N, CA, C and O of each residue as an XYZ file, in Angstrom:
296
protein
N      79.111    140.564    101.152
C      80.380    141.173    101.480
C      81.193    141.328    100.194
O      81.194    140.433     99.349
N      81.870    142.436    100.046
C      82.746    142.686     98.895
C      84.086    141.976     99.106
O      84.571    141.855    100.231
N      84.663    141.517     98.018
C      85.969    140.870     98.044
C      87.033    141.918     98.368
O      87.043    143.005     97.791
N      87.924    141.581     99.295
C      88.981    142.520     99.659
C      90.117    142.538     98.639
O      90.953    143.441     98.666
N      90.159    141.557     97.742
C      91.215    141.500     96.734
C      90.842    142.322     95.507
O      91.566    143.247     95.139
N      89.706    141.992     94.861
C      89.346    142.689     93.619
C      88.460    143.907     93.858
O      88.322    144.758     92.979
N      87.868    143.991     95.032
C      87.030    145.131     95.430
C      85.701    145.255     94.665
O      84.923    146.167     94.944
N      85.428    144.359     93.713
C      84.181    144.461     92.953
C      83.281    143.244     93.106
O      82.061    143.363     93.001
N      83.860    142.086     93.349
C      83.076    140.860     93.441
C      82.365    140.709     94.777
O      82.746    141.311     95.781
N      81.322    139.890     94.760
C      80.606    139.544     95.979
C      81.080    138.180     96.456
O      81.288    137.268     95.656
N      81.249    138.050     97.756
C      81.694    136.802     98.354
C      80.471    136.029     98.821
O      79.591    136.579     99.484
N      80.423    134.731     98.465
C      79.290    133.891     98.825
C      79.797    132.478     99.147
O      80.902    132.107     98.751
N      78.989    131.696     99.862
C      79.390    130.323    100.165
C      79.623    129.518     98.889
O      78.877    129.638     97.917
N      80.664    128.703     98.913
C      80.986    127.852     97.774
C      82.040    126.852     98.177
O      82.217    126.570     99.362
N      82.738    126.317     97.204
C      83.821    125.360     97.450
C      85.028    125.774     96.631
O      84.903    126.400     95.579
N      86.207    125.410     97.139
C      87.443    125.780     96.463
C      88.480    124.678     96.603
O      88.288    123.726     97.359
N      89.556    124.809     95.886
C      90.703    123.916     96.013
C      91.810    124.686     96.714
O      92.187    125.782     96.298
N      92.323    124.094     97.780
C      93.401    124.711     98.554
C      94.692    123.966     98.250
O      94.742    122.739     98.334
N      95.735    124.710     97.896
C      97.043    124.121     97.611
C      98.041    124.695     98.616
O      98.210    125.910     98.724
N      98.694    123.797     99.345
C      99.677    124.203    100.345
C     101.002    123.528    100.054
O     101.037    122.381     99.610
N     102.094    124.240    100.304
C     103.425    123.686    100.105
C     104.284    123.963    101.318
O     104.250    125.051    101.893
N     105.056    122.955    101.699
C     106.068    123.135    102.741
C     107.242    122.244    102.375
O     107.100    121.026    102.275
N     108.378    122.843    102.180
C     109.552    122.076    101.810
C     109.291    121.296    100.529
O     108.952    121.874     99.497
N     109.451    119.976    100.605
C     109.271    119.109     99.450
C     107.841    118.578     99.325
O     107.557    117.796     98.418
N     106.937    118.988    100.219
C     105.574    118.460    100.234
C     104.585    119.453     99.647
O     104.590    120.632    100.004
N     103.734    118.969     98.740
C     102.631    119.750     98.192
C     101.348    119.015     98.510
O     101.216    117.828     98.209
N     100.398    119.713     99.119
C      99.110    119.125     99.482
C      98.018    119.881     98.741
O      97.961    121.110     98.786
N      97.146    119.134     98.055
C      96.006    119.701     97.342
C      94.749    119.147     97.995
O      94.566    117.931     98.061
N      93.880    120.031     98.479
C      92.619    119.606     99.080
C      91.494    120.207     98.239
O      91.353    121.427     98.157
N      90.699    119.344     97.620
C      89.623    119.780     96.723
C      88.302    119.881     97.467
O      88.094    119.217     98.483
N      87.413    120.718     96.949
C      86.041    120.870     97.455
C      85.969    121.337     98.904
O      85.104    120.884     99.653
N      86.855    122.229     99.306
C      86.856    122.769    100.664
C      85.784    123.854    100.766
O      85.779    124.784     99.960
N      84.873    123.753    101.744
C      83.869    124.805    101.932
C      84.540    126.136    102.273
O      85.397    126.201    103.154
N      84.145    127.188    101.570
C      84.758    128.500    101.768
C      83.803    129.592    101.304
O      82.757    129.316    100.716
N      84.176    130.816    101.576
C      83.506    131.973    100.999
C      84.320    132.318     99.752
O      85.529    132.535     99.840
N      83.660    132.369     98.587
C      84.373    132.531     97.315
C      83.860    133.759     96.570
O      82.653    133.983     96.483
N      84.786    134.551     96.036
C      84.430    135.743     95.258
C      83.909    135.316     93.888
O      84.526    134.497     93.208
N      82.765    135.882     93.491
C      82.171    135.531     92.198
C      82.877    136.228     91.030
O      82.579    135.936     89.871
N      83.797    137.135     91.316
C      84.507    137.851     90.260
C      85.905    137.288     90.032
O      86.242    136.899     88.914
N      86.715    137.242     91.078
C      88.121    136.851     90.902
C      88.437    135.451     91.415
O      89.511    134.921     91.131
N      87.522    134.844     92.165
C      87.748    133.497     92.664
C      88.529    133.409     93.960
O      88.764    132.313     94.470
N      88.933    134.539     94.496
C      89.631    134.534     95.781
C      88.742    133.839     96.806
O      87.522    134.005     96.787
N      89.352    133.061     97.704
C      88.551    132.356     98.699
C      88.989    132.734    100.110
O      90.125    133.144    100.350
N      88.051    132.579    101.025
C      88.276    132.895    102.424
C      87.790    131.716    103.239
O      86.626    131.326    103.147
N      88.698    131.137    104.053
C      88.344    130.011    104.902
C      88.037    130.506    106.307
O      88.651    131.455    106.794
N      87.075    129.849    106.952
C      86.798    130.156    108.355
C      87.976    129.669    109.197
O      88.790    128.873    108.729
N      88.064    130.143    110.425
C      89.145    129.714    111.319
C      89.086    128.204    111.527
O      90.120    127.536    111.529
N      87.889    127.670    111.700
C      87.721    126.230    111.902
C      88.190    125.444    110.677
O      88.885    124.437    110.815
N      87.815    125.897    109.486
C      88.198    125.199    108.266
C      89.705    125.300    108.041
O      90.331    124.344    107.582
N      90.280    126.442    108.360
C      91.724    126.614    108.233
C      92.460    125.608    109.104
O      93.426    124.989    108.659
N      92.009    125.441    110.343
C      92.641    124.485    111.253
C      92.567    123.072    110.695
O      93.543    122.325    110.765
N      91.424    122.702    110.145
C      91.255    121.350    109.611
C      92.144    121.113    108.394
O      92.767    120.058    108.275
N      92.204    122.080    107.502
C      93.048    121.944    106.304
C      94.519    121.898    106.700
O      95.287    121.114    106.143
N      94.909    122.721    107.645
C      96.303    122.722    108.099
C      96.671    121.391    108.763
O      97.802    120.925    108.623
N      95.735    120.782    109.477
C      95.986    119.478    110.103
C      96.203    118.405    109.035
O      97.068    117.542    109.189
N      95.420    118.456    107.950
C      95.621    117.517    106.845
C      97.007    117.696    106.229
O      97.701    116.722    105.940
N      97.392    118.942    106.036
C      98.701    119.230    105.450
C      99.831    118.777    106.373
O     100.824    118.212    105.914
N      99.680    119.020    107.648
C     100.698    118.614    108.615
C     100.869    117.101    108.620
O     101.988    116.598    108.725
N      99.768    116.383    108.506
C      99.809    114.925    108.443
C     100.607    114.453    107.220
O     101.410    113.525    107.316
N     100.379    115.094    106.080
C     101.111    114.735    104.856
C     102.606    114.984    105.015
O     103.419    114.178    104.563
N     102.975    116.090    105.652
C     104.388    116.407    105.880
C     105.014    115.351    106.788
O     106.116    114.874    106.516
N     104.315    114.983    107.868
C     104.841    113.975    108.795
C     105.043    112.626    108.114
O     105.977    111.895    108.444
N     104.163    112.294    107.158
C     104.280    111.026    106.429
C     105.394    111.057    105.391
O     105.772    110.020    104.846
N     105.914    112.245    105.120
C     106.969    112.376    104.120
C     106.440    112.367    102.698
O     107.181    112.063    101.763
N     105.150    112.702    102.521
C     104.548    112.716    101.188
C     105.180    113.809    100.335
O     105.469    114.903    100.819
N     105.389    113.498     99.067
C     105.876    114.518     98.137
C     104.689    115.307     97.593
O     104.706    116.538     97.562
N     103.639    114.563     97.156
C     102.404    115.181     96.694
C     101.238    114.380     97.274
O     101.206    113.154     97.169
N     100.295    115.070     97.876
C      99.103    114.409     98.389
C      97.886    115.180     97.899
O      97.794    116.394     98.081
N      96.956    114.470     97.279
C      95.733    115.083     96.756
C      94.563    114.459     97.493
O      94.394    113.240     97.507
N      93.754    115.323     98.110
C      92.629    114.868     98.923
C      91.357    115.569     98.483
O      91.408    116.687     97.972
N      90.217    114.920     98.678
C      88.923    115.559     98.470
C      88.309    115.739     99.853
O      88.273    114.807    100.655
N      87.828    116.950    100.119
C      87.254    117.263    101.419
C      86.064    116.346    101.680
O      85.186    116.193    100.830
N      86.045    115.750    102.842
C      84.927    114.910    103.276
C      84.400    115.474    104.579
O      85.120    115.522    105.576
N      83.151    115.899    104.577
C      82.567    116.532    105.771
C      82.400    115.556    106.903
O      81.923    115.929    107.975
């Protein structure tokens, strides 16, 4: 599949770092399985993976974390 951002790269399975911010909270999740463009690095998460990452971020917000850095664990 061609990347919808750069239009030239090919998207393939890989891992990425997702950074989310809400208010005063920043959540960094490393090694998240995703489809990643080999040209520009843009990533695409599946609906299931998006839900899981968002749940991690929501948990950090509820805890009142300012910065939380996590490594994806399958």
